[in-house]
N, C-alpha and C positions, 0 to 999 in steps of 0.2 A: 820552398816554394815562394817565399818572399822575395829572394834574390832573382829567382827565374822571371817573376812578374816584372820586376823593375827592369830587368835586361830586355824583356819583350817590348816594353813601353819606352825604351830609350830613344832619343831623336836620331842617333847614328847606329846603324848596324851593318857590318860587312856583308851580311847575308843578303840585305836589301840594297846593295850598292848598285846593280842593275836597275832595279825598280825605281829607286830614288832618282837616279840619273835621268831616266826615261821620263819620269813624272815632271822633272824640273824644265827639261827642253821641250816637252810638249805643252806645257801649262798655257803659255800665251796664245799659241795658235789655236789650241783646243777651246779655250775660253772665247775666242773670237768666232771661231767657226760654229760651235754648237750653241752658243749663247743661252746656256741653260736657265730654265725657269723653275723654281722649286715652290711648291705649295705644301702646307702643313694643315691637317685637320683640326690642330688645336694648338694651344700654347705649349702643351706637355709634348706634343710631337716636334716642336722646335729645338728642345734641348739637345745638346751635343751627345753623341753616343760615346760613352765612357766604359773602359774596361771590356772584358770578354763579351761578346755580342755576335748575333747572326742577323745579317740582313738578307732578306728574301725579296724576290721580285719576279714578276711576269716576264716572259722571255719571246719577245717578238722581233728581235734583231740580233745579228752576230756581234753588233757593236754594243749591246747592253752592258757588258763588263766595263767599257769605256765610260758610258754614261753614268754609271753607278760610282765609279772613280771619281768624276766630277760632281757627283751629288753628294759624296761623302769625302770631300776633297782632303779634310784634316786627318784622315786616318789611312794608314796602310792596310789594303784589302789582302786577305788570303782567299782567292777565288777556288770554288771546287768546280772542277771540270771533267768532262768524259775522259776515260782512259785512252781512247783512240786519238785523241790529239796529242797524247805524249809519244804515240807509236808513229806519228807522221812527220813530214819534213820541218814543220815549225815547232817540234818538240822543244828546242832550245828556248824559244820565246816563252812557252808556258812554264818551263822550269826556271828561266830567269825571273820570272814574276812570282815564283814560289807557289805556284797553284797546287792544288791538291787533287791527284788523279782518283777518279772513282768510276767503277764499272757499275752503270745503274741497274743492270740486270743481276749482279751479284757483288753487292758492296762488301768489301773485304774488311776484317776485324783490324787491320793495320791502318786503312783509311779512317775508320771510326776512331781509332786511338789517336791518330795524327790530328783529327779535328778536334777531339775532346781535349788533346794536350795544348792545342792552340787557343781554345777558349779559356781554359784555366789558367794560361799564362797572360790573359788580359788581351789577346789579339782579335781581330775583327775578321770573321769567316763570312763570305758573301757568296750566295748560291741561288740557283732557280730551281725551285720545287717542282716545277712541271716536268723536268728531265729532257726538254727538247725545246727547239725553237719553232714558234708558230709563225710562218711567212705569209699567212692568209689574211685574216681580217682583225687581229689583235684579241681573238677569243682566248680566254683563260682555261687551260686544261686542269684536270684533276691534280692535286698535290700529291706527291709520294710522301710516305710516312718517315722516310729516312731522316729529314730534317728534324723531326721530333725528337728521334733517338738522340741526334747530336745535341740539341739543346738541352735535354734531360741530362745526359751524361755530363755535359759541360757546365750544367748549372747556369746557362745564359739565357738572357731575354732575347726575343726575336723582335726585329723592327721590320715591318712591312713597308715596301715601296712599290708604287704603281708607276711604270714607265708608258707614257702615251705613245702610241704608234705613230710614227711620222708618216704623213701622206706623201711628202716630198723631201728630198736629200737635204734641201736648203732650210727646211721648218727648224723651229728652235726645239731643243729637247725640254720636254716637261716632265717633271718627276713629282709625284705626290707621296708625302710621307704619313705614315700612321703612327700612333702612340706605341711605344715598347709593350710587348706582351711577354708577361711572365707565365710560362706553361707549367710550371712546377707543381701547382696545386690544382690543375684543371682536370676535371673529371676523375677525382681520386678513388671513387667506389667501383670504377669500371675494371674489367680484366684488361691486362696489358695490351693485347693486340687491338682490342675494342677501343681503348683509351687512345691509342696512337692514331687509330683511323678518325676518331672523333676530333682530335686535336688537329690533325692535317685538314680535315674539312673545315674547321673553324678558321684556319689560317687562309684557306681558299675563299671562304666568305669575306674575310676582312679585306682580301686583295679586290675582291668583286666591290666592296664598299668604297674603296679607294678609286676604283674606275668610275663608279657612279658619282663620287665627289667631284671628280674632274668634269664629267659630262654636265652635271648641274652647274658648276662654275661656268662653264663655257656658255650654257644656256642662258644663265643669269645675266652675264657680260652682254650678250647679244641683246637681250630684252631692254636693258638700260641704254 
């Protein structure tokens, strides 16, 4: 296990060749175009993400994976995406970025195992618990409990991130980071299914808190 973790965190990996090459050539134009702005709810939230962890975010744009890559630039992401994208004409792109396919209506054991293995090997898994893109008004939908199973099995913390919905394509990308959440000991006396639902609800509430943090920050700035 120790050797696996070392390999997973190495600076160079042939499996990430396409990922790293694309990341390098798009870095400069991406930073110039997106002009990302990051906010942190506390000093604890500013700490770099180390080892196996899950990053979760609201989902209001098809470009959210790109925004999260820039938000956590110093890590390679293994994005969890819908199986249908692997069956379409752009399947090569998702495979090239080593995304993990998941059928949200019937999550397979193989997908859970792949995610758990990635976390145990010290990798960063990034996903959107809402399970869909909300293109309306930036409303946060209910979180699915699958992310809870992944975190528990992988013994990984969850880092919540809120991405502010852009009104215009030329607006800056704003991402708000919350503190890492250790859910291993959350609601220990509850039955398994009830516990997962309660933790999923807690994560949803954390996301709403980040949204409010950004709204309050914007309001205070206008007042000043």
